[in-house]
C-alpha positions as CSV (number, residue, x, y, z in Angstrom):
1,M,-19.3,-4.6,12.4
2,V,-16.1,-5.4,10.6
3,K,-14.9,-8.8,10.6
4,R,-12.5,-9.0,7.3
5,V,-10.0,-5.9,6.1
6,V,-8.6,-6.4,2.6
7,F,-5.9,-4.4,1.8
8,I,-4.8,-3.7,-2.1
9,R,-1.7,-2.0,-3.6
10,S,-2.3,0.0,-6.5
11,G,-1.3,-1.2,-10.4
12,E,1.7,-0.9,-12.2
13,T,3.9,2.5,-13.1
14,D,6.6,3.3,-15.5
15,W,8.6,4.1,-12.1
16,N,7.7,0.8,-10.5
17,R,9.3,-0.6,-13.2
18,Q,12.3,1.7,-13.2
19,E,12.5,1.0,-9.3
20,R,12.2,4.8,-8.7
21,W,10.8,5.8,-5.3
22,Q,7.5,7.5,-5.8
23,G,6.1,9.1,-2.7
24,W,3.5,11.0,-3.5
25,A,4.4,11.4,-7.0
26,A,1.3,11.5,-9.4
27,S,2.3,8.8,-11.5
28,P,-0.3,7.2,-14.0
29,L,-0.8,3.4,-14.1
30,N,1.3,2.3,-17.8
31,A,-0.6,-0.1,-20.0
32,H,0.6,-3.1,-18.0
33,G,-0.9,-1.4,-14.4
34,L,-4.1,-1.0,-16.6
35,Q,-4.6,-4.5,-17.2
36,Q,-3.6,-5.6,-13.9
37,A,-6.5,-3.1,-12.5
38,E,-9.1,-4.8,-14.8
39,A,-8.0,-7.9,-13.4
40,L,-8.0,-7.0,-10.0
41,G,-11.8,-5.7,-10.7
42,R,-13.0,-9.1,-11.7
43,F,-11.9,-10.5,-8.8
44,V,-12.9,-8.3,-6.0
45,R,-16.7,-8.2,-7.4
46,H,-16.9,-11.9,-5.9
47,I,-15.5,-11.2,-2.6
48,G,-18.2,-9.4,-0.8
49,L,-16.7,-5.5,0.0
50,S,-19.1,-3.2,1.4
51,T,-16.7,-0.2,1.3
52,L,-13.7,0.5,-0.5
53,Y,-11.5,3.4,0.6
54,T,-8.6,4.5,-1.5
55,S,-5.5,6.8,-1.2
56,D,-5.7,9.9,-3.2
57,L,-3.0,9.8,-5.2
58,R,-3.1,9.2,-9.2
59,R,-2.0,5.5,-9.1
60,A,-4.0,4.6,-6.4
61,L,-7.2,6.7,-7.8
62,Q,-7.0,5.0,-11.3
63,T,-7.2,1.5,-9.6
64,A,-9.9,2.1,-7.9
65,D,-11.7,3.5,-11.0
66,A,-11.3,0.0,-12.5
67,L,-12.4,-1.4,-9.4
68,A,-15.4,0.5,-9.1
69,V,-17.0,-0.5,-12.5
70,Y,-17.7,-4.3,-11.0
71,L,-18.8,-2.4,-7.6
72,T,-22.1,-1.2,-6.5
73,F,-20.5,1.6,-4.9
74,E,-17.7,4.5,-5.2
75,P,-14.6,4.2,-3.9
76,I,-14.0,6.9,-0.9
77,P,-10.6,8.6,-0.9
78,D,-8.6,9.4,2.0
79,V,-5.2,11.4,2.2
80,R,-4.1,9.1,5.1
81,L,-3.9,6.5,3.3
82,R,-1.4,8.0,0.8
83,E,2.3,6.3,0.0
84,R,5.2,7.6,2.4
85,A,6.2,10.9,1.5
86,V,9.8,10.6,0.4
87,G,10.6,14.5,-0.1
88,L,14.2,15.0,-1.8
89,W,14.4,11.4,-2.6
90,Q,11.4,11.1,-4.9
91,G,11.8,9.8,-8.3
92,L,15.4,8.3,-7.3
93,T,16.6,4.9,-7.6
94,F,18.0,2.7,-4.6
95,D,21.6,3.8,-5.8
96,E,21.1,7.3,-6.4
97,M,19.4,7.5,-2.5
98,Q,22.7,6.2,-1.7
99,A,25.3,8.1,-3.6
100,W,23.5,11.3,-3.4
101,Y,22.3,11.4,0.3
102,P,25.1,9.1,2.1
103,E,24.7,10.9,5.7
104,E,21.0,11.0,5.4
105,F,20.6,7.4,4.2
106,A,23.3,6.3,7.0
107,E,21.2,8.0,9.5
108,L,17.9,5.8,7.6
109,L,20.0,3.0,8.8
110,A,20.6,3.7,12.5
111,D,17.0,4.6,13.2
112,R,14.7,3.2,10.6
113,E,11.7,3.7,12.7
114,H,12.2,7.5,13.4
115,F,14.4,9.3,10.6
116,T,12.6,11.7,8.4
117,L,13.5,11.5,5.3
118,P,14.8,14.7,4.0
119,G,11.5,16.7,3.1
120,G,9.5,13.4,3.5
121,E,8.1,11.2,6.5
122,S,9.6,9.0,8.9
123,R,8.2,5.1,9.5
124,A,6.5,6.2,12.6
125,E,4.7,9.3,11.1
126,V,2.9,6.9,8.3
127,R,2.2,4.2,10.5
128,N,0.2,6.5,13.1
129,R,-1.9,8.3,10.0
130,M,-2.6,4.9,8.8
131,Q,-3.8,3.5,12.1
132,E,-6.2,7.0,12.6
133,A,-7.5,6.3,9.2
134,F,-7.6,2.6,10.0
135,D,-9.7,3.2,13.4
136,D,-12.2,5.5,11.7
137,F,-13.3,3.0,8.7
138,I,-13.6,0.4,11.5
139,A,-15.7,2.8,13.7
140,R,-17.7,3.9,10.7
141,D,-18.5,0.9,8.8
142,A,-21.2,-1.7,9.3
143,G,-20.3,-4.2,6.8
144,E,-18.5,-7.6,7.7
145,T,-15.3,-6.8,4.7
146,I,-13.9,-3.6,3.9
147,G,-11.4,-2.6,1.1
148,I,-8.4,-0.2,1.5
149,L,-6.5,0.2,-1.3
150,S,-3.1,1.7,-0.8
151,H,0.7,1.4,-1.0
152,T,3.4,-0.9,-0.3
153,A,5.2,1.3,2.8
154,A,2.0,2.5,4.2
155,I,0.5,-1.4,4.4
156,K,3.3,-2.8,5.4
157,F,4.0,-0.3,8.2
158,L,0.1,-0.4,9.4
159,L,0.4,-4.5,9.4
160,D,3.2,-4.0,11.5
161,E,0.8,-2.4,14.2
162,L,-2.2,-4.4,13.8
163,I,-0.1,-8.0,13.9
164,P,2.8,-7.9,16.1
165,S,3.9,-11.2,14.5
166,S,3.9,-9.6,11.2
167,V,7.3,-8.2,10.1
168,S,7.2,-5.9,7.1
169,E,10.6,-7.2,5.7
170,D,9.5,-10.6,5.7
171,Y,7.0,-9.9,3.0
172,N,6.6,-8.5,-0.4
173,L,3.5,-6.6,-2.1
174,G,3.4,-7.0,-5.7
175,N,1.0,-4.2,-7.4
176,T,-2.4,-5.3,-7.2
177,S,-2.0,-7.7,-4.6
178,V,-4.4,-8.7,-2.1
179,T,-3.7,-8.7,1.6
180,T,-6.2,-10.1,3.9
181,I,-6.9,-10.0,7.5
182,R,-9.6,-11.0,9.9
183,R,-10.9,-10.0,13.2
184,S,-10.0,-12.6,16.1
185,E,-10.4,-12.6,19.6
186,G,-7.2,-11.0,20.3
187,G,-7.3,-8.3,17.7
188,W,-6.4,-8.9,13.8
189,E,-4.7,-12.1,12.0
190,L,-3.2,-12.3,8.9
191,V,-5.3,-14.2,6.6
192,A,-3.0,-14.2,3.1
193,S,-0.6,-11.7,2.1
194,D,0.4,-10.7,-1.6
195,D,-2.4,-12.9,-3.1
196,Q,-1.5,-12.5,-6.7
197,A,-3.9,-15.2,-8.3
198,H,-6.4,-12.9,-9.7
199,L,-3.7,-11.6,-12.1
200,D,-3.4,-15.6,-13.9
201,G,0.1,-14.7,-15.3
202,L,0.5,-11.0,-15.2
203,A,3.6,-10.1,-13.8
204,S,3.5,-8.2,-10.6
205,S,6.7,-5.9,-9.2
206,A,7.2,-5.7,-5.5
207,V,9.3,-3.1,-4.1
208,T,11.1,-2.6,-0.8
209,E,11.9,0.1,1.5
210,P,15.8,1.1,1.1
211,E,16.5,0.1,4.4
212,E,15.5,-2.9,3.8
213,R,18.0,-3.7,1.0
214,R,21.4,-3.6,2.9
């Protein structure tokens, strides 16, 4: 039975550094992101993962490949672990979103949970597919500790659902950060969030959803 779930954010890309919203873009890890992934790989070999599920986006798969070098099994890609689809806002910075789509941005602020980004997804849609994937993994896996490699918004939205006391606006998730939850009598509880100890001085940037930056 699964007792612990380790959430991992993918490594850094150039768009992370430029603070551009990536969504489903096929952004590759930059040189710094590859260093982060290598450091993360040396860490995960010691935490007893039985399985690693990963987003199928390029930056996540590259991060997963770096971890696989240190694991005894191959990561399992799952489309449901993708980042929030941002549609027409893909590649834009926060200021560009606000300036180019003022009406839609106002609607986003008015209904953060259910507003669907132009050509993209709402928070609720992301949370629903992440919850579906999570439930499948818990049901099928017999190991005590599993890993889920995904992205900032997708992980935070799921944690809001799994842990009622969790509020996504209250914490950040840096590149290749590790966030761990464990099963308790009442459900799931947060053990540690945004753990970056494995990076040993390597910088790790965090991003927030546009509606959290008011």
